[in-house]
PAPA-420685 format. One record per residue (C-alpha): residue in three letters; x, y, z. Coordinates in Angstrom, 3 decimals. Layout:
REM PAPA-420685
MARTI   residu         px         py         pz
MARTI      ALA          X          Y          Z
...
REM end
This chain:
REM PAPA-420685
MARTI   residu         px         py         pz
MARTI      MET      0.000      0.000      0.000
MARTI      LEU      2.845      2.378      0.839
MARTI      LEU      4.476      2.240     -2.600
MARTI      PRO      1.359      3.223     -4.596
MARTI      VAL      0.679      6.074     -2.176
MARTI      LEU      4.241      7.360     -2.505
MARTI      LEU      4.020      7.159     -6.292
MARTI      ILE      0.755      9.131     -6.303
MARTI      VAL      2.187     11.795     -3.997
MARTI      ALA      5.313     12.052     -6.142
MARTI      ALA      3.221     12.390     -9.313
MARTI      ALA      1.156     15.149     -7.711
MARTI      LEU      4.264     17.034     -6.573
MARTI      LEU      5.786     16.730    -10.043
MARTI      GLY      2.737     18.397    -11.574
MARTI      ALA      0.635     15.484    -12.766
MARTI      PRO     -2.851     16.567    -13.914
MARTI      LEU     -5.498     16.487    -11.208
MARTI      PHE     -7.617     13.921    -13.017
MARTI      VAL     -4.664     11.511    -13.062
MARTI      VAL     -4.240     11.879     -9.299
MARTI      LEU     -7.978     11.431     -8.681
MARTI      ILE     -8.201      8.306    -10.826
MARTI      ALA     -5.069      6.839     -9.236
MARTI      VAL     -6.350      7.459     -5.693
MARTI      GLY     -9.733      5.959     -6.551
MARTI      LEU     -8.368      2.841     -8.247
MARTI      VAL     -5.721      2.198     -5.585
MARTI      GLY     -8.305      2.697     -2.852
MARTI      LEU    -10.780      0.328     -4.473
MARTI      HIS     -8.092     -2.290     -4.997
MARTI      GLN     -6.837     -2.093     -1.423
MARTI      GLY    -10.409     -2.276     -0.153
MARTI      GLY    -10.973     -5.526     -2.009
MARTI      THR    -13.486     -4.052     -4.445
MARTI      PRO    -13.053     -5.086     -8.094
MARTI      LEU    -11.612     -2.239    -10.133
MARTI      SER    -14.225     -2.930    -12.764
MARTI      GLY    -16.813     -1.437    -10.427
MARTI      GLY    -15.203      2.010    -10.493
MARTI      VAL    -14.557      1.809    -14.227
MARTI      ALA    -18.177      0.767    -14.793
MARTI      ASP    -19.294      3.958    -13.019
MARTI      VAL    -17.302      5.956    -15.554
MARTI      TYR    -18.912      4.045    -18.437
MARTI      ARG    -22.306      4.914    -16.998
MARTI      LEU    -21.515      8.550    -17.777
MARTI      ALA    -22.246      7.599    -21.374
MARTI      GLY    -25.790      6.684    -20.307
MARTI      PRO    -28.346      9.123    -18.888
MARTI      GLU    -25.626     11.525    -17.687
MARTI      ALA    -24.409     11.969    -21.267
MARTI      VAL    -27.411     14.194    -21.913
MARTI      SER    -26.293     16.622    -19.205
MARTI      LEU    -22.630     16.308    -20.159
MARTI      SER    -23.439     17.332    -23.724
MARTI      THR    -24.407     20.813    -22.535
MARTI      ILE    -20.886     21.571    -21.305
MARTI      PRO    -19.081     21.822    -24.681
MARTI      LEU    -22.036     23.588    -26.296
MARTI      PHE    -22.394     26.406    -23.754
MARTI      THR    -18.614     26.710    -23.421
MARTI      PHE    -18.184     27.083    -27.177
MARTI      ALA    -20.887     29.757    -27.278
MARTI      GLY    -19.237     31.672    -24.434
MARTI      TYR    -15.795     31.589    -26.002
MARTI      LEU    -17.205     32.785    -29.323
MARTI      MET    -18.748     35.843    -27.653
MARTI      ALA    -15.545     36.513    -25.727
MARTI      LYS    -13.578     36.388    -28.990
MARTI      ALA    -16.063     38.598    -30.854
MARTI      LYS    -16.812     42.256    -30.157
MARTI      THR    -19.705     41.461    -27.848
MARTI      ALA    -18.018     43.258    -24.947
MARTI      GLN    -17.654     46.502    -26.896
MARTI      ARG    -21.304     46.440    -27.918
MARTI      LEU    -22.498     45.794    -24.364
MARTI      ILE    -20.220     48.513    -22.981
MARTI      ARG    -21.514     51.117    -25.442
MARTI      MET    -25.080     50.202    -24.578
MARTI      ALA    -24.555     50.287    -20.812
MARTI      GLU    -22.502     53.498    -20.954
MARTI      ALA    -25.287     55.361    -22.755
MARTI      LEU    -27.887     54.131    -20.271
MARTI      LEU    -25.965     54.206    -16.978
MARTI      GLY    -23.627     57.146    -17.499
MARTI      TRP    -25.807     59.421    -15.346
MARTI      LEU    -25.404     57.186    -12.289
MARTI      PRO    -22.641     57.968     -9.810
MARTI      GLY    -20.318     55.049    -10.361
MARTI      GLY    -22.187     54.177    -13.534
MARTI      LEU    -19.089     52.809    -15.235
MARTI      GLY    -18.471     50.548    -12.231
MARTI      VAL    -22.066     49.339    -12.413
MARTI      MET    -21.578     48.674    -16.108
MARTI      THR    -18.437     46.665    -15.327
MARTI      VAL    -20.285     44.439    -12.862
MARTI      LEU    -23.140     43.777    -15.291
MARTI      THR    -20.896     43.189    -18.309
MARTI      CYS    -18.636     40.790    -16.416
MARTI      ALA    -21.669     38.938    -15.059
MARTI      PHE    -22.948     38.476    -18.612
MARTI      PHE    -19.654     37.035    -19.848
MARTI      THR    -18.920     34.794    -16.867
MARTI      THR    -22.404     33.332    -17.154
MARTI      PHE    -21.503     31.951    -20.572
MARTI      THR    -17.795     31.206    -20.290
MARTI      GLY    -18.042     29.763    -16.765
MARTI      ALA    -14.436     30.853    -16.274
MARTI      SER    -13.903     34.193    -14.593
MARTI      GLY    -10.330     34.329    -15.871
MARTI      VAL    -11.642     34.481    -19.429
MARTI      THR    -13.821     37.429    -18.433
MARTI      ILE    -10.913     39.340    -16.884
MARTI      VAL     -8.726     38.757    -19.936
MARTI      ALA    -11.425     39.481    -22.539
MARTI      VAL    -13.321     42.341    -20.865
MARTI      GLY    -10.929     43.720    -18.272
MARTI      GLY     -8.514     45.090    -20.836
MARTI      LEU    -11.310     47.267    -22.216
MARTI      LEU    -12.793     48.404    -18.931
MARTI      LEU     -9.747     49.076    -16.738
MARTI      PRO     -8.404     52.015    -18.830
MARTI      ALA    -11.936     53.415    -19.124
MARTI      LEU    -12.414     53.307    -15.336
MARTI      GLU     -9.090     55.035    -14.713
MARTI      ARG     -9.846     57.742    -17.292
MARTI      ALA    -13.238     58.334    -15.682
MARTI      GLY    -11.572     59.165    -12.349
MARTI      TYR    -12.071     55.958    -10.407
MARTI      GLY     -8.420     55.805     -9.460
MARTI      ARG     -5.990     52.967     -9.906
MARTI      ARG     -6.945     50.957     -6.831
MARTI      LEU    -10.732     51.213     -7.249
MARTI      SER    -10.486     50.392    -10.964
MARTI      LEU     -8.473     47.248    -10.225
MARTI      GLU    -10.923     46.280     -7.510
MARTI      VAL    -14.006     46.581     -9.701
MARTI      VAL    -12.542     44.739    -12.706
MARTI      THR    -10.897     41.933    -10.708
MARTI      GLY    -13.777     41.537     -8.254
MARTI      SER    -16.413     41.447    -10.973
MARTI      GLY    -14.680     38.628    -12.835
MARTI      ALA    -16.379     35.874    -10.860
MARTI      VAL    -19.819     37.505    -10.761
MARTI      GLY    -22.243     35.529    -12.889
MARTI      LEU    -21.300     31.986    -11.852
MARTI      LEU    -24.699     31.510    -10.215
MARTI      PHE    -26.752     32.416    -13.280
MARTI      PRO    -27.793     29.870    -15.914
MARTI      PRO    -26.261     28.610    -18.130
MARTI      SER    -23.103     28.939    -16.015
MARTI      LEU    -20.715     26.027    -16.486
MARTI      PRO    -20.074     25.492    -12.733
MARTI      LEU    -23.838     25.065    -12.246
MARTI      ILE    -23.865     22.235    -14.771
MARTI      VAL    -20.685     20.553    -13.505
MARTI      TYR    -21.800     20.773     -9.882
MARTI      GLY    -25.201     19.375    -10.808
MARTI      ILE    -23.630     16.398    -12.583
MARTI      VAL    -21.082     15.585     -9.864
MARTI      PHE    -23.566     16.118     -7.056
MARTI      GLY    -26.187     14.060     -8.857
MARTI      LEU    -23.771     11.146     -9.253
MARTI      THR    -22.692     11.305     -5.603
MARTI      TYR    -26.150     11.972     -4.229
MARTI      GLY    -27.560      9.071     -6.217
MARTI      ASN    -25.133      6.661     -4.551
MARTI      TYR    -26.213      7.734     -1.074
MARTI      ALA    -29.900      8.151     -1.847
MARTI      LYS    -30.441      4.666     -3.281
MARTI      GLY    -33.278      3.041     -1.473
MARTI      SER    -33.779      6.033      0.819
MARTI      GLU    -37.148      7.746      0.834
MARTI      ALA    -35.952     10.331      3.364
MARTI      LEU    -33.707     12.175      0.897
MARTI      PRO    -35.410     14.528     -1.591
MARTI      GLU    -34.840     14.102     -5.292
MARTI      PHE    -32.277     16.240     -7.081
MARTI      SER    -32.479     17.285    -10.721
MARTI      ILE    -30.099     19.429    -12.741
MARTI      GLU    -33.074     21.023    -14.534
MARTI      ARG    -34.364     22.475    -11.243
MARTI      PHE    -30.900     23.310     -9.936
MARTI      PHE    -30.338     25.434    -13.045
MARTI      PHE    -32.626     28.089    -11.534
MARTI      ALA    -31.490     27.876     -7.909
MARTI      GLY    -28.840     30.594     -8.182
MARTI      ILE    -30.906     33.325     -9.850
MARTI      VAL    -32.150     35.071     -6.676
MARTI      PRO    -28.853     34.693     -4.744
MARTI      GLY    -26.997     35.892     -7.848
MARTI      LEU    -29.224     38.963     -8.108
MARTI      LEU    -28.631     39.674     -4.412
MARTI      LEU    -24.878     39.565     -4.958
MARTI      VAL    -25.065     41.794     -8.031
MARTI      ALA    -27.268     44.286     -6.158
MARTI      LEU    -24.758     44.550     -3.300
MARTI      LEU    -21.875     45.132     -5.703
MARTI      ILE    -23.835     47.690     -7.716
MARTI      GLY    -24.711     49.550     -4.526
MARTI      TYR    -21.044     49.626     -3.573
MARTI      CYS    -20.041     50.920     -7.013
MARTI      ILE    -22.558     53.754     -6.718
MARTI      LEU    -21.258     54.753     -3.277
MARTI      ALA    -17.654     54.464     -4.460
MARTI      GLY    -18.472     56.652     -7.464
MARTI      LEU    -19.986     59.301     -5.213
MARTI      ARG    -16.978     59.210     -2.910
MARTI      ALA    -14.491     59.396     -5.787
MARTI      GLY    -16.432     62.177     -7.499
MARTI      VAL    -16.231     60.516    -10.915
MARTI      ARG    -17.664     62.453    -13.783
MARTI      ARG    -21.188     61.704    -14.900
MARTI      GLN    -23.027     62.297    -18.121
MARTI      PRO    -26.722     62.700    -18.842
MARTI      PRO    -28.459     59.629    -20.247
MARTI      ASP    -28.340     59.551    -24.004
MARTI      LEU    -31.413     57.597    -25.055
MARTI      ARG    -30.602     57.926    -28.732
MARTI      ALA    -27.127     56.507    -28.221
MARTI      PHE    -28.612     53.764    -26.063
MARTI      ALA    -31.158     52.914    -28.760
MARTI      ARG    -28.415     52.738    -31.404
MARTI      ALA    -26.225     50.560    -29.168
MARTI      LEU    -29.157     48.335    -28.252
MARTI      TRP    -30.030     47.912    -31.910
MARTI      GLU    -26.435     47.005    -32.677
MARTI      ALA    -26.409     44.403    -29.864
MARTI      LYS    -29.955     43.193    -30.514
MARTI      TRP    -28.799     39.713    -31.520
MARTI      GLU    -26.792     39.142    -28.324
MARTI      VAL    -28.634     40.847    -25.451
MARTI      PRO    -31.690     38.523    -25.500
MARTI      ILE    -29.633     35.301    -25.325
MARTI      PRO    -29.645     34.671    -21.531
MARTI      PHE    -33.287     35.717    -21.214
MARTI      ALA    -34.288     33.471    -24.110
MARTI      ILE    -32.501     30.508    -22.488
MARTI      ILE    -34.212     31.022    -19.127
MARTI      ALA    -37.623     31.632    -20.716
MARTI      SER    -37.399     28.538    -22.916
MARTI      LEU    -36.604     26.383    -19.879
MARTI      ILE    -39.285     27.902    -17.641
MARTI      LEU    -41.976     27.617    -20.306
MARTI      GLY    -40.915     24.102    -21.232
MARTI      TRP    -40.144     24.949    -24.837
MARTI      ALA    -36.737     23.234    -24.635
MARTI      THR    -34.727     21.022    -22.341
MARTI      ILE    -31.271     22.116    -21.148
MARTI      PRO    -29.418     20.096    -23.849
MARTI      GLU    -31.744     21.428    -26.549
MARTI      SER    -31.252     24.955    -25.265
MARTI      ALA    -27.464     24.451    -25.267
MARTI      ALA    -27.456     23.200    -28.847
MARTI      LEU    -29.653     26.046    -30.070
MARTI      THR    -27.541     28.615    -28.198
MARTI      ALA    -24.273     27.332    -29.690
MARTI      LEU    -25.730     27.290    -33.216
MARTI      TYR    -27.312     30.730    -32.800
MARTI      VAL    -24.129     32.343    -31.449
MARTI      LEU    -22.065     30.738    -34.218
MARTI      ILE    -24.386     32.153    -36.887
MARTI      ILE    -24.587     35.693    -35.510
MARTI      GLU    -20.866     36.066    -34.727
MARTI      VAL    -19.632     34.510    -37.991
MARTI      PHE    -22.272     35.541    -40.535
MARTI      VAL    -24.167     38.504    -39.012
MARTI      TYR    -21.545     40.509    -37.112
MARTI      LYS    -18.651     38.822    -38.943
MARTI      ASP    -16.410     39.267    -35.890
MARTI      ILE    -15.206     35.666    -36.165
MARTI      ASP    -13.325     34.700    -39.310
MARTI      LEU    -14.563     31.288    -40.428
MARTI      ARG    -11.109     30.026    -41.344
MARTI      ARG     -8.742     31.965    -39.090
MARTI      ASP    -10.613     32.412    -35.779
MARTI      LEU    -13.202     29.658    -35.585
MARTI      VAL    -10.843     26.699    -35.326
MARTI      ARG     -8.625     28.454    -32.756
MARTI      THR    -11.635     29.444    -30.625
MARTI      ALA    -13.046     25.923    -30.812
MARTI      ARG     -9.696     24.477    -29.775
MARTI      GLU     -9.389     26.832    -26.785
MARTI      SER    -12.914     26.118    -25.569
MARTI      MET    -12.616     22.368    -26.024
MARTI      THR     -9.354     22.345    -24.060
MARTI      LEU    -11.328     23.541    -21.053
MARTI      VAL    -14.098     21.049    -21.787
MARTI      GLY    -11.625     18.155    -22.038
MARTI      ALA    -10.127     19.062    -18.666
MARTI      ILE    -13.584     19.169    -17.094
MARTI      PHE    -14.597     15.798    -18.569
MARTI      MET    -11.438     14.138    -17.285
MARTI      LYS    -11.993     15.626    -13.835
MARTI      ILE    -15.564     14.310    -13.818
MARTI      ALA    -14.286     10.855    -14.765
MARTI      GLY    -11.731     11.029    -11.961
MARTI      ALA    -14.383     12.220     -9.522
MARTI      THR    -16.629      9.292    -10.470
MARTI      ILE    -13.954      6.735     -9.608
MARTI      LEU    -13.024      8.637     -6.446
MARTI      THR    -16.677      8.722     -5.372
MARTI      ALA    -16.931      4.959     -5.839
MARTI      TYR    -13.926      4.579     -3.543
MARTI      PHE    -15.377      6.981     -0.958
MARTI      VAL    -18.695      5.112     -0.905
MARTI      ASP    -16.985      1.734     -0.648
MARTI      SER    -14.603      2.764      2.151
MARTI      GLY    -16.991      4.965      4.125
MARTI      VAL    -14.683      8.007      4.057
MARTI      PRO    -17.490     10.627      4.161
MARTI      GLN    -19.227      8.847      7.044
MARTI      ALA    -15.958      8.706      8.988
MARTI      LEU    -15.392     12.400      8.301
MARTI      PHE    -18.896     13.196      9.489
MARTI      GLU    -18.471     11.168     12.670
MARTI      TRP    -15.239     13.010     13.448
MARTI      MET    -16.857     16.377     12.764
MARTI      GLY    -19.900     15.364     14.830
MARTI      GLN    -17.736     15.534     17.937
MARTI      TYR    -17.500     19.302     17.493
MARTI      VAL    -20.503     20.311     15.364
MARTI      HIS    -23.990     19.530     16.632
MARTI      SER    -26.320     21.821     14.667
MARTI      ARG    -27.170     22.735     11.104
MARTI      ALA    -26.025     26.332     11.620
MARTI      GLY    -22.708     25.134     12.996
MARTI      PHE    -22.205     22.724     10.106
MARTI      LEU    -22.907     25.464      7.564
MARTI      LEU    -20.425     27.780      9.274
MARTI      VAL    -17.672     25.145      9.307
MARTI      MET    -18.444     24.198      5.703
MARTI      ASN    -18.241     27.826      4.582
MARTI      LEU    -14.858     28.348      6.223
MARTI      ALA    -13.506     25.126      4.722
MARTI      LEU    -14.842     25.928      1.239
MARTI      LEU    -13.360     29.428      1.289
MARTI      LEU     -9.975     27.849      1.901
MARTI      VAL    -10.573     25.290     -0.861
MARTI      GLY    -11.701     28.006     -3.285
MARTI      CYS     -8.540     29.959     -2.594
MARTI      LEU     -6.291     26.985     -3.350
MARTI      MET     -8.112     25.201     -6.204
MARTI      ASP     -9.954     26.142     -9.366
MARTI      ILE    -13.708     25.799     -9.127
MARTI      PHE    -14.020     22.631    -11.229
MARTI      SER    -11.316     20.793     -9.293
MARTI      ALA    -12.930     21.818     -6.021
MARTI      ILE    -16.302     20.521     -7.165
MARTI      VAL    -15.072     17.071     -8.136
MARTI      VAL    -12.912     16.637     -5.023
MARTI      VAL    -15.037     18.116     -2.245
MARTI      VAL    -18.650     17.389     -3.235
MARTI      PRO    -18.397     13.614     -2.562
MARTI      LEU    -17.133     14.390      0.943
MARTI      ILE    -19.906     16.746      2.062
MARTI      VAL    -22.992     14.979      0.698
MARTI      PRO    -23.572     12.555      3.624
MARTI      ALA    -23.047     15.235      6.271
MARTI      ALA    -25.331     17.693      4.483
MARTI      ALA    -28.010     15.018      4.115
MARTI      THR    -27.737     14.159      7.820
MARTI      PHE    -28.358     17.789      8.753
MARTI      HIS    -31.313     17.844      6.279
MARTI      ILE    -29.881     20.642      4.181
MARTI      ASP    -31.792     21.132      0.965
MARTI      PRO    -29.584     19.897     -1.910
MARTI      TYR    -30.317     22.947     -4.062
MARTI      HIS    -29.514     25.335     -1.216
MARTI      LEU    -26.314     23.403     -0.527
MARTI      GLY    -25.212     23.736     -4.148
MARTI      ILE    -25.615     27.511     -4.230
MARTI      ILE    -23.730     27.911     -0.938
MARTI      PHE    -20.982     25.702     -2.336
MARTI      LEU    -20.589     27.688     -5.569
MARTI      LEU    -20.810     31.076     -3.851
MARTI      ASN    -17.979     30.068     -1.522
MARTI      LEU    -15.800     29.090     -4.457
MARTI      GLU    -16.736     32.319     -6.224
MARTI      ILE    -15.330     34.246     -3.250
MARTI      GLY    -12.305     31.952     -3.158
MARTI      TYR    -11.263     33.283     -6.568
MARTI      LEU    -10.439     36.590     -4.825
MARTI      LEU     -8.973     35.407     -1.527
MARTI      PRO     -5.273     36.022     -0.878
MARTI      PRO     -2.753     34.587     -1.144
MARTI      ALA     -3.616     32.196     -3.983
MARTI      GLY     -6.995     33.250     -5.407
MARTI      LEU     -6.918     32.468     -9.127
MARTI      ASN     -8.380     35.794    -10.272
MARTI      LEU     -5.689     37.689     -8.389
MARTI      PHE     -2.948     35.990    -10.393
MARTI      ILE     -4.802     36.382    -13.688
MARTI      ALA     -5.460     40.080    -13.082
MARTI      ALA     -1.882     40.706    -11.951
MARTI      PHE     -0.591     39.093    -15.153
MARTI      ARG     -3.186     40.735    -17.416
MARTI      PHE     -2.710     44.276    -16.087
MARTI      GLY      0.988     44.065    -15.162
MARTI      ARG      0.398     45.002    -11.513
MARTI      PRO      1.995     43.564     -8.358
MARTI      ILE     -0.238     40.932     -6.836
MARTI      THR      0.134     42.547     -3.404
MARTI      GLU     -1.577     45.620     -4.831
MARTI      LEU     -4.524     43.427     -5.819
MARTI      TYR     -4.632     41.876     -2.338
MARTI      ARG     -5.459     45.282     -0.889
MARTI      ALA     -7.712     46.371     -3.732
MARTI      VAL    -10.229     43.507     -3.602
MARTI      ILE    -10.905     43.576      0.162
MARTI      PRO    -14.204     45.550     -0.134
MARTI      PHE    -15.517     43.155     -2.779
MARTI      ILE    -14.572     40.164     -0.617
MARTI      LEU    -16.472     41.634      2.343
MARTI      LEU    -19.546     42.320      0.220
MARTI      MET    -19.510     38.836     -1.252
MARTI      ALA    -19.060     37.356      2.233
MARTI      THR    -22.137     39.341      3.312
MARTI      ALA    -24.105     37.859      0.432
MARTI      LEU    -22.829     34.410      1.399
MARTI      ALA    -23.990     34.837      5.001
MARTI      ILE    -27.446     35.961      3.867
MARTI      VAL    -27.821     33.131      1.351
MARTI      THR    -26.534     30.556      3.868
MARTI      TYR    -28.967     31.392      6.639
MARTI      VAL    -31.958     32.452      4.516
MARTI      PRO    -32.574     29.281      2.481
MARTI      SER    -35.817     30.670      1.068
MARTI      LEU    -33.680     32.743     -1.342
MARTI      THR    -32.778     29.543     -3.188
MARTI      VAL    -35.847     29.324     -5.391
MARTI      VAL    -36.342     26.382     -7.751
MARTI      PRO    -39.329     25.396     -9.890
MARTI      ARG    -41.744     22.923     -8.366
MARTI      ALA    -40.992     19.300     -9.016
MARTI      GLU    -43.211     17.552    -11.511
MARTI      VAL    -45.782     15.322     -9.913
MARTI      ARG    -45.220     11.713    -10.918
MARTI      ARG    -48.242      9.538    -11.315
REM end
């Protein structure tokens, strides 16, 4: 047993991909526990069954998001928001929050938003009088906003991983409520709006304090900008409406979105060159998708090992010595997830941590949809937490600023997001999902 463990640790230290480490841990654990390895591998093959429908949405939405990031969508949205919100104190900051939320919703990767949109908005914020520190704060802090809104990629990945894990523990149990990705898709809308509202309020106050220049609303300019962006602005609303009204399932909506975005960016706006840009954009987006798929495969094998060896139950029993209430469990979970979010990217954190918390959360009767939104909001904050928050490094590289400067700059955004987290954690009624269909 010692040799395989040492080899896995050495591989991890030498930079082996996370999915390799996960698969190795799962297979070694299953083998040492006396469980046939074919059982864990069979769980991976089952991903090609019913779960394949949900998995198919990941490359489609990711491709659509990368196409919009590559095109001039950001410029069109900025012109539209600037004409409408320029009269607000801090209007450009408000525009930054909303624009970044739009992009992160589709790309699912806040780093892509900072790279694609931040380069446009940071100079504009500094020219408008926001100051260097406040401009960095707004652009870097807004990068992760939007992860709770459909069709955000973390929503889909969490739903798949949680569904696989939850299904293993819920088999034969009538006490645990059902979980569906279709309903979970809507769970983050109200908490996401709460977070956006807090950040917008802060931007307005910061704009007043900084005395940034304002301009009267230009409805004609707004109408022209809206007309120019008319093919892109309705996309998220059309997706949500089609799902609520039952006109399309999530996979159907993903396929239609990818096809629609491809047509408008290549043939209508002509921002994407069919020969030069399309292949490169597809390759970049599918690189992310491939990494996610491999992590899900690794998480599936690891979950099989956890279930077989009783690791989550042992963890819960140990924690039960110190935590005796739902509120206490949520507090401990939040603190642990903030640390995880600081050290790992959101997709790695999902596949590693979700299998560990499911039994404990079920024991404390925490609603699975509420749990998912708390989980993702923690990781969203983790992107900004010093010393290793991913967005801090991306922003420091993108804008050529010392990372210690970003540590200080993002503190207000971290506090606001932590406030939203506390509200969402202890007011579960904010996690609103459609009613489950009645089965006859």
